[in-house]
MARFI-756530 format. One record per residue (C-alpha): x, y, z. Coordinates in pm, 1 decimal, always signed. Example, Ala and Ser with C-alpha at 12.3 -4.5 7.8 and 13.67 -1.06 7.14 Angstrom:
// MARFI-756530
<atom xx="+1230.0" yy="-450.0" zz="+780.0"/>
<atom xx="+1367.0" yy="-106.0" zz="+714.0"/>
This chain:
// MARFI-756530
<atom xx="-7589.4" yy="+8718.2" zz="-6600.5"/>
<atom xx="-7922.3" yy="+8786.5" zz="-6833.2"/>
<atom xx="-7857.7" yy="+8688.8" zz="-7182.0"/>
<atom xx="-8170.7" yy="+8795.9" zz="-7416.2"/>
<atom xx="-8108.7" yy="+8639.0" zz="-7756.0"/>
<atom xx="-8381.4" yy="+8500.6" zz="-8012.3"/>
<atom xx="-8200.9" yy="+8198.8" zz="-8081.0"/>
<atom xx="-7902.4" yy="+7965.6" zz="-7918.9"/>
<atom xx="-7582.7" yy="+8105.2" zz="-7863.6"/>
<atom xx="-7354.5" yy="+7941.3" zz="-8143.3"/>
<atom xx="-6981.1" yy="+7915.5" zz="-8110.3"/>
<atom xx="-6940.7" yy="+8209.2" zz="-8339.0"/>
<atom xx="-7121.4" yy="+8402.5" zz="-8210.7"/>
<atom xx="-6974.5" yy="+8334.9" zz="-7816.5"/>
<atom xx="-6663.0" yy="+8441.2" zz="-7960.3"/>
<atom xx="-6763.3" yy="+8732.4" zz="-8148.0"/>
<atom xx="-6947.2" yy="+8865.3" zz="-7827.3"/>
<atom xx="-6651.0" yy="+8760.8" zz="-7575.3"/>
<atom xx="-6447.4" yy="+8989.7" zz="-7786.9"/>
<atom xx="-6621.5" yy="+9297.2" zz="-7670.7"/>
<atom xx="-6462.5" yy="+9246.9" zz="-7324.6"/>
<atom xx="-6370.0" yy="+9468.2" zz="-7115.7"/>
<atom xx="-6680.3" yy="+9636.5" zz="-7192.5"/>
<atom xx="-6777.6" yy="+9675.6" zz="-6803.5"/>
<atom xx="-6483.0" yy="+9892.4" zz="-6756.0"/>
<atom xx="-6600.4" yy="+10166.4" zz="-6970.1"/>
<atom xx="-6737.0" yy="+10543.7" zz="-6935.9"/>
<atom xx="-6594.0" yy="+10846.5" zz="-6838.9"/>
<atom xx="-6239.2" yy="+10786.5" zz="-6855.4"/>
<atom xx="-5964.9" yy="+10924.7" zz="-6661.7"/>
<atom xx="-5926.6" yy="+11246.2" zz="-6593.5"/>
<atom xx="-5788.1" yy="+11400.1" zz="-6274.1"/>
<atom xx="-5894.5" yy="+11638.5" zz="-5932.2"/>
<atom xx="-5697.5" yy="+11767.8" zz="-5691.2"/>
<atom xx="-5587.3" yy="+11508.6" zz="-5393.8"/>
<atom xx="-5491.2" yy="+11715.1" zz="-5114.3"/>
<atom xx="-5479.8" yy="+12105.7" zz="-5015.0"/>
<atom xx="-5189.5" yy="+12143.9" zz="-5246.7"/>
<atom xx="-5406.9" yy="+12071.8" zz="-5532.7"/>
<atom xx="-5208.9" yy="+11821.8" zz="-5627.5"/>
<atom xx="-5371.7" yy="+11660.5" zz="-5958.5"/>
<atom xx="-5454.3" yy="+11303.3" zz="-5977.2"/>
<atom xx="-5567.3" yy="+11111.3" zz="-6304.9"/>
<atom xx="-5839.1" yy="+10919.2" zz="-6151.7"/>
<atom xx="-5833.1" yy="+10612.9" zz="-6388.5"/>
<atom xx="-6167.3" yy="+10540.5" zz="-6530.8"/>
<atom xx="-6465.8" yy="+10365.2" zz="-6710.2"/>
<atom xx="-6385.3" yy="+10338.3" zz="-7077.5"/>
<atom xx="-6341.7" yy="+9958.8" zz="-7262.0"/>
<atom xx="-5988.3" yy="+9845.9" zz="-7126.8"/>
<atom xx="-5967.0" yy="+10114.7" zz="-6845.5"/>
<atom xx="-6057.1" yy="+10046.2" zz="-6478.9"/>
<atom xx="-6345.0" yy="+10204.5" zz="-6301.3"/>
<atom xx="-6217.8" yy="+10466.8" zz="-6018.3"/>
<atom xx="-6330.3" yy="+10699.7" zz="-5857.0"/>
<atom xx="-6141.1" yy="+10839.5" zz="-5551.7"/>
<atom xx="-6415.8" yy="+11031.6" zz="-5420.3"/>
<atom xx="-6233.0" yy="+11410.5" zz="-5399.2"/>
<atom xx="-6398.8" yy="+11680.6" zz="-5555.5"/>
<atom xx="-6177.0" yy="+11982.4" zz="-5636.2"/>
<atom xx="-6283.2" yy="+12280.8" zz="-5849.7"/>
<atom xx="-6068.2" yy="+12296.0" zz="-6160.6"/>
<atom xx="-5988.0" yy="+12151.0" zz="-6515.4"/>
<atom xx="-5775.9" yy="+11851.1" zz="-6548.9"/>
<atom xx="-5641.0" yy="+11702.1" zz="-6885.2"/>
<atom xx="-5492.9" yy="+11316.2" zz="-6855.1"/>
<atom xx="-5355.2" yy="+11047.0" zz="-7126.6"/>
<atom xx="-5444.2" yy="+10672.4" zz="-7003.5"/>
<atom xx="-5336.1" yy="+10325.0" zz="-7106.8"/>
<atom xx="-5529.5" yy="+9979.1" zz="-7050.4"/>
<atom xx="-5409.1" yy="+9693.6" zz="-7045.0"/>
<atom xx="-5595.8" yy="+9337.2" zz="-7011.4"/>
<atom xx="-5613.6" yy="+9018.5" zz="-7193.8"/>
<atom xx="-5654.4" yy="+9068.7" zz="-7581.0"/>
<atom xx="-5672.2" yy="+9417.2" zz="-7563.1"/>
<atom xx="-5533.7" yy="+9772.5" zz="-7511.6"/>
<atom xx="-5692.3" yy="+10097.4" zz="-7482.5"/>
<atom xx="-5507.8" yy="+10422.6" zz="-7547.9"/>
<atom xx="-5736.9" yy="+10732.5" zz="-7400.7"/>
<atom xx="-5745.2" yy="+11142.1" zz="-7396.7"/>
<atom xx="-5976.6" yy="+11255.3" zz="-7108.6"/>
<atom xx="-6050.6" yy="+11561.2" zz="-6944.6"/>
<atom xx="-6243.3" yy="+11664.0" zz="-6643.5"/>
<atom xx="-6393.3" yy="+11970.6" zz="-6458.4"/>
<atom xx="-6525.5" yy="+12086.1" zz="-6145.7"/>
<atom xx="-6690.8" yy="+12365.1" zz="-6121.5"/>
<atom xx="-6631.8" yy="+12680.1" zz="-5807.0"/>
<atom xx="-6937.1" yy="+12547.6" zz="-5582.8"/>
<atom xx="-6783.8" yy="+12157.4" zz="-5559.1"/>
<atom xx="-7099.8" yy="+12023.2" zz="-5582.7"/>
<atom xx="-7048.5" yy="+11787.3" zz="-5865.2"/>
<atom xx="-6795.6" yy="+11655.9" zz="-6119.0"/>
<atom xx="-6802.3" yy="+11538.7" zz="-6488.6"/>
<atom xx="-6526.4" yy="+11353.0" zz="-6626.0"/>
<atom xx="-6518.3" yy="+11251.6" zz="-7026.3"/>
<atom xx="-6307.9" yy="+11173.9" zz="-7301.0"/>
<atom xx="-6251.7" yy="+10951.3" zz="-7619.1"/>
<atom xx="-5990.6" yy="+10692.7" zz="-7746.1"/>
<atom xx="-5880.6" yy="+10415.8" zz="-7955.1"/>
<atom xx="-5941.0" yy="+10024.9" zz="-7818.5"/>
<atom xx="-5734.5" yy="+9787.3" zz="-7982.4"/>
<atom xx="-5804.7" yy="+9431.4" zz="-7997.7"/>
<atom xx="-5689.2" yy="+9110.9" zz="-8118.4"/>
<atom xx="-5670.3" yy="+9011.7" zz="-8363.4"/>
<atom xx="-5591.6" yy="+9333.2" zz="-8574.0"/>
<atom xx="-5932.0" yy="+9438.5" zz="-8453.1"/>
<atom xx="-5996.7" yy="+9765.7" zz="-8311.5"/>
<atom xx="-6227.7" yy="+10054.7" zz="-8217.7"/>
<atom xx="-6310.0" yy="+10440.1" zz="-8156.2"/>
<atom xx="-6463.6" yy="+10468.0" zz="-7802.8"/>
<atom xx="-6571.7" yy="+10716.2" zz="-7558.0"/>
<atom xx="-6816.4" yy="+10815.6" zz="-7257.0"/>
<atom xx="-6906.6" yy="+11054.5" zz="-7013.5"/>
<atom xx="-6906.4" yy="+11025.5" zz="-6621.9"/>
<atom xx="-7100.2" yy="+11232.4" zz="-6320.2"/>
<atom xx="-6983.9" yy="+11213.3" zz="-6007.2"/>
<atom xx="-7160.6" yy="+11407.8" zz="-5663.0"/>
<atom xx="-6965.4" yy="+11461.1" zz="-5361.3"/>
<atom xx="-7091.3" yy="+11239.7" zz="-5031.0"/>
<atom xx="-7042.2" yy="+11385.7" zz="-4689.1"/>
<atom xx="-7061.7" yy="+11106.4" zz="-4524.3"/>
<atom xx="-6858.1" yy="+11084.2" zz="-4131.6"/>
<atom xx="-6661.9" yy="+11404.9" zz="-4246.3"/>
<atom xx="-6548.9" yy="+11296.9" zz="-4562.5"/>
<atom xx="-6475.0" yy="+11552.1" zz="-4823.7"/>
<atom xx="-6441.3" yy="+11840.9" zz="-4549.6"/>
<atom xx="-6180.8" yy="+12079.7" zz="-4624.4"/>
<atom xx="-5968.1" yy="+11942.2" zz="-4324.7"/>
<atom xx="-6048.1" yy="+11538.2" zz="-4410.9"/>
<atom xx="-5791.6" yy="+11299.1" zz="-4525.6"/>
<atom xx="-6112.6" yy="+11095.7" zz="-4648.6"/>
<atom xx="-6334.8" yy="+11136.9" zz="-4972.3"/>
<atom xx="-6657.4" yy="+10966.7" zz="-5109.2"/>
<atom xx="-6884.5" yy="+11038.5" zz="-5415.3"/>
<atom xx="-7116.4" yy="+10840.5" zz="-5571.5"/>
<atom xx="-7099.0" yy="+10825.7" zz="-5939.2"/>
<atom xx="-7272.1" yy="+10701.9" zz="-6265.0"/>
<atom xx="-7157.3" yy="+10701.4" zz="-6657.2"/>
<atom xx="-7208.8" yy="+10552.5" zz="-6964.1"/>
<atom xx="-6979.3" yy="+10507.7" zz="-7292.8"/>
<atom xx="-6940.2" yy="+10224.0" zz="-7556.7"/>
<atom xx="-6822.7" yy="+10200.3" zz="-7902.7"/>
<atom xx="-6981.5" yy="+9986.4" zz="-8230.5"/>
<atom xx="-6757.1" yy="+9772.0" zz="-8447.8"/>
<atom xx="-6840.2" yy="+9504.6" zz="-8700.7"/>
<atom xx="-7239.4" yy="+9590.7" zz="-8680.5"/>
<atom xx="-7253.0" yy="+9531.7" zz="-8319.4"/>
<atom xx="-7261.8" yy="+9846.8" zz="-8057.4"/>
<atom xx="-7197.1" yy="+9825.3" zz="-7711.1"/>
<atom xx="-7305.9" yy="+10056.8" zz="-7397.3"/>
<atom xx="-7201.7" yy="+10005.2" zz="-7066.3"/>
<atom xx="-7346.6" yy="+10199.6" zz="-6733.3"/>
<atom xx="-7155.9" yy="+10122.0" zz="-6433.9"/>
<atom xx="-7284.4" yy="+10297.5" zz="-6061.5"/>
<atom xx="-7150.0" yy="+10309.2" zz="-5766.3"/>
<atom xx="-6982.2" yy="+10468.3" zz="-5472.6"/>
<atom xx="-6557.2" yy="+10574.2" zz="-5476.4"/>
<atom xx="-6409.2" yy="+10601.6" zz="-5104.4"/>
<atom xx="-6082.7" yy="+10779.6" zz="-5116.0"/>
<atom xx="-5775.3" yy="+10876.1" zz="-4871.2"/>
<atom xx="-5524.4" yy="+11142.5" zz="-4938.3"/>
<atom xx="-5205.8" yy="+11257.2" zz="-4753.8"/>
<atom xx="-4936.9" yy="+11513.4" zz="-4846.7"/>
<atom xx="-4546.6" yy="+11384.8" zz="-4903.7"/>
<atom xx="-4341.0" yy="+11724.6" zz="-4799.1"/>
<atom xx="-4455.3" yy="+12059.8" zz="-4947.9"/>
<atom xx="-4519.8" yy="+11955.6" zz="-5275.6"/>
<atom xx="-4600.9" yy="+11601.9" zz="-5308.3"/>
<atom xx="-4922.6" yy="+11395.7" zz="-5230.5"/>
<atom xx="-5089.1" yy="+11038.9" zz="-5271.1"/>
<atom xx="-5422.2" yy="+10926.1" zz="-5277.2"/>
<atom xx="-5547.6" yy="+10565.7" zz="-5239.8"/>
<atom xx="-5914.2" yy="+10480.2" zz="-5292.3"/>
<atom xx="-6153.8" yy="+10192.5" zz="-5404.0"/>
<atom xx="-6506.1" yy="+10191.3" zz="-5567.8"/>
<atom xx="-6693.6" yy="+9894.3" zz="-5572.1"/>
<atom xx="-6969.9" yy="+9940.6" zz="-5873.4"/>
<atom xx="-7248.3" yy="+9737.6" zz="-6043.2"/>
<atom xx="-7173.6" yy="+9774.3" zz="-6415.8"/>
<atom xx="-7487.3" yy="+9678.8" zz="-6661.6"/>
<atom xx="-7363.6" yy="+9566.2" zz="-7045.8"/>
<atom xx="-7583.8" yy="+9564.1" zz="-7370.4"/>
<atom xx="-7421.4" yy="+9405.9" zz="-7693.9"/>
<atom xx="-7682.0" yy="+9460.5" zz="-8019.0"/>
<atom xx="-7719.4" yy="+9476.8" zz="-8362.2"/>
<atom xx="-7603.5" yy="+9251.3" zz="-8680.9"/>
<atom xx="-7264.9" yy="+9060.6" zz="-8668.0"/>
<atom xx="-7126.3" yy="+9167.0" zz="-8989.5"/>
<atom xx="-6917.9" yy="+8849.1" zz="-9046.0"/>
<atom xx="-7192.0" yy="+8599.6" zz="-8968.8"/>
<atom xx="-7508.4" yy="+8795.5" zz="-9009.9"/>
<atom xx="-7654.9" yy="+8680.0" zz="-8702.6"/>
<atom xx="-7837.3" yy="+8921.2" zz="-8454.8"/>
<atom xx="-7704.6" yy="+8950.5" zz="-8135.0"/>
<atom xx="-7898.9" yy="+9058.5" zz="-7824.5"/>
<atom xx="-7703.0" yy="+9008.8" zz="-7504.1"/>
<atom xx="-7681.1" yy="+9160.9" zz="-7176.3"/>
<atom xx="-7494.9" yy="+9136.9" zz="-6826.8"/>
<atom xx="-7512.0" yy="+9285.7" zz="-6495.7"/>
<atom xx="-7202.3" yy="+9241.7" zz="-6240.3"/>
<atom xx="-7055.6" yy="+9354.4" zz="-5961.1"/>
<atom xx="-6676.9" yy="+9449.2" zz="-5950.7"/>
<atom xx="-6411.9" yy="+9660.6" zz="-5785.1"/>
<atom xx="-6185.0" yy="+9904.9" zz="-5896.4"/>
<atom xx="-5878.6" yy="+10044.2" zz="-5674.5"/>
<atom xx="-5654.7" yy="+10282.8" zz="-5745.4"/>
<atom xx="-5332.6" yy="+10472.5" zz="-5655.0"/>
<atom xx="-5249.9" yy="+10832.3" zz="-5722.8"/>
<atom xx="-4918.0" yy="+10995.8" zz="-5679.2"/>
<atom xx="-4853.9" yy="+11403.8" zz="-5741.3"/>
<atom xx="-4492.0" yy="+11527.0" zz="-5815.8"/>
<atom xx="-4601.6" yy="+11903.1" zz="-5824.3"/>
<atom xx="-4932.8" yy="+12092.5" zz="-5781.2"/>
<atom xx="-4966.7" yy="+12060.1" zz="-6116.0"/>
<atom xx="-4838.0" yy="+11659.2" zz="-6247.4"/>
<atom xx="-4935.1" yy="+11319.6" zz="-6152.8"/>
<atom xx="-4968.1" yy="+10968.9" zz="-6215.1"/>
<atom xx="-5222.3" yy="+10720.4" zz="-6152.0"/>
<atom xx="-5223.1" yy="+10338.4" zz="-6144.8"/>
<atom xx="-5533.1" yy="+10106.3" zz="-6109.2"/>
<atom xx="-5690.1" yy="+9750.8" zz="-6120.8"/>
<atom xx="-6074.1" yy="+9668.2" zz="-6201.1"/>
<atom xx="-6149.8" yy="+9285.8" zz="-6074.0"/>
<atom xx="-6476.5" yy="+9087.4" zz="-5968.4"/>
<atom xx="-6735.5" yy="+8943.3" zz="-6105.1"/>
<atom xx="-6736.5" yy="+8805.2" zz="-6508.2"/>
<atom xx="-7021.9" yy="+8746.5" zz="-6686.8"/>
<atom xx="-7164.1" yy="+8423.4" zz="-6768.5"/>
<atom xx="-7000.6" yy="+8306.6" zz="-7115.5"/>
<atom xx="-7110.2" yy="+8474.1" zz="-7422.7"/>
<atom xx="-7227.5" yy="+8773.9" zz="-7230.4"/>
<atom xx="-7088.3" yy="+9112.2" zz="-7256.9"/>
<atom xx="-6880.5" yy="+9277.6" zz="-7004.9"/>
<atom xx="-6561.2" yy="+9305.1" zz="-6812.0"/>
<atom xx="-6400.2" yy="+8972.1" zz="-6747.3"/>
<atom xx="-6039.5" yy="+8917.9" zz="-6542.3"/>
<atom xx="-5839.5" yy="+9211.8" zz="-6427.2"/>
<atom xx="-5779.3" yy="+9532.6" zz="-6613.1"/>
<atom xx="-5492.3" yy="+9723.7" zz="-6561.2"/>
<atom xx="-5455.3" yy="+10118.7" zz="-6606.6"/>
<atom xx="-5215.3" yy="+10373.0" zz="-6633.5"/>
<atom xx="-5266.1" yy="+10750.2" zz="-6672.8"/>
<atom xx="-5049.6" yy="+11079.8" zz="-6640.9"/>
<atom xx="-5237.3" yy="+11406.7" zz="-6594.1"/>
<atom xx="-5202.2" yy="+11779.9" zz="-6568.5"/>
<atom xx="-5413.1" yy="+12032.7" zz="-6392.5"/>
<atom xx="-5468.0" yy="+12394.1" zz="-6597.9"/>
């Protein structure tokens, strides 16, 4: 991973930057879209510090609100999000804000946005198709202790959906993506100038389940290549849980 610093990375600086994880799992948080013709919602966990990056590939007109909880080593994320898809169903935008609690006793307000464009390869996203596919890109981040961190993930999400009886539905999805993360600023605790970045390949996988045409639950994991020691970006496995409501 690339590190652009005008000085050697001291142990103190390395510790400060690594507390910025899980920055690669950022931007455009969790919102939801229908996963079946019955218009059941999904909470589609997504890019936010501390949440998995997930895109299930389905785009259905409407608005959805969601609450998400993200868990990873050393941090917990609490996120409120929303998504909107126009009647044309040619694109989707999700966005939100929340609080990232980091150990020991540190935290920051964070937020992000993401856009997705449906792809029709191999019949995906047709009205009767159980498969969805969409390209996505987003950006988001937070500022803490004099250091600003920004992440840009871009990838493709693929999903499979099916109904369970008359009112329930489920979807499973996978979203490989490249994540670029940059951290810069002057650390308030050390007065050291920070300028570091990373570029990693990771994978988000998710499961969505809808109890009714309006209420759904989601769970997801984000894992893959870790940044080099001292670089900002997601590390290890990130777990996300969410609940969404279609308006």
